[in-house]
Structures are given as structure tokens and as C-alpha cells.
C-alpha positions as CSV (number, residue, x, y, z in Angstrom):
1,D,-20.8,-36.4,5.2
2,T,-17.4,-35.0,4.3
3,S,-17.9,-34.7,0.5
4,A,-18.0,-31.0,0.4
5,R,-14.9,-30.5,2.6
6,P,-11.6,-29.7,1.1
7,D,-10.0,-32.4,3.4
8,D,-12.5,-35.1,2.4
9,R,-9.9,-37.6,1.2
10,E,-8.1,-37.3,4.6
11,W,-11.3,-37.9,6.6
12,Q,-12.2,-40.9,4.4
13,S,-8.7,-42.4,4.7
14,L,-8.9,-42.1,8.5
15,A,-12.4,-43.5,8.6
16,E,-11.3,-46.5,6.5
17,R,-8.4,-47.2,8.9
18,V,-10.8,-46.9,11.9
19,L,-13.3,-49.3,10.3
20,A,-10.4,-51.7,9.7
21,S,-9.2,-51.6,13.4
22,G,-12.7,-51.6,15.0
23,R,-14.5,-54.4,16.7
24,P,-17.8,-55.8,15.4
25,T,-19.2,-56.0,19.0
26,P,-18.8,-53.5,22.0
27,P,-15.6,-54.3,23.9
28,A,-15.6,-54.4,27.7
29,G,-14.6,-51.0,29.0
30,V,-13.4,-49.7,32.3
31,P,-15.3,-47.8,35.0
32,D,-15.9,-44.2,34.0
33,G,-14.3,-44.9,30.6
34,F,-15.9,-43.9,27.3
35,A,-17.3,-46.4,24.9
36,Y,-17.8,-45.4,21.2
37,E,-20.1,-46.6,18.4
38,I,-18.6,-45.5,15.1
39,T,-20.7,-45.7,12.0
40,V,-19.3,-44.8,8.5
41,D,-21.3,-45.4,5.4
42,G,-23.5,-47.9,7.1
43,R,-20.8,-50.0,8.7
44,T,-20.5,-49.8,12.5
45,V,-17.6,-50.7,14.7
46,Y,-17.0,-50.3,18.5
47,A,-14.2,-49.1,20.6
48,A,-13.6,-48.2,24.2
49,D,-11.1,-46.4,26.5
50,P,-8.4,-47.1,27.3
51,R,-7.7,-49.4,24.4
52,L,-8.3,-47.0,21.5
53,T,-6.0,-47.2,18.5
54,E,-4.3,-44.0,17.4
55,E,-6.6,-43.8,14.4
56,Q,-9.7,-44.3,16.6
57,R,-8.5,-41.6,19.0
58,E,-7.7,-39.2,16.2
59,L,-11.1,-39.7,14.5
60,I,-13.0,-39.3,17.7
61,T,-11.1,-36.2,18.6
62,R,-11.6,-34.6,15.2
63,V,-15.4,-35.4,15.3
64,L,-15.8,-34.0,18.7
65,K,-13.8,-30.9,17.7
66,E,-16.1,-30.4,14.7
67,G,-19.1,-30.6,16.9
68,A,-20.8,-33.4,14.9
């Protein structure tokens, strides 16, 4: 939930772009690669290294940095 954050619009915009570029099913990954299940407002998409989009990589990095 980002509604109380001053950068809420930025997070929401990034999340919308990630949802638009995500896959509806888990993609094949690579050995020792990370796979991600990204859920925003009840909608889930999947992504995996090394084929992350720039938006996916940015959102994942930001969420991990925030500790969520």
C-alpha cells in the first residue's frame, strides 16, 4: 500500500507498467536465477531473471530496498 507515501503516483505508475509487461504464467527461468510473482491490487504477473524488463527490475529493486 503506497497511498500514504509522497511518491504514491510514481509507485502506481511503475506498478501499472510492470503489470502490462508481465506474464500471466511463470516463465522458464535459468538455474540459480530468481523468479518473481508480482501482485498489485489483486492482479498477479510473473517474471524471471535474466529476462526482466527495465520496469520489472526497477520495481523489484525498489521493493527489496524498502524491505517489503
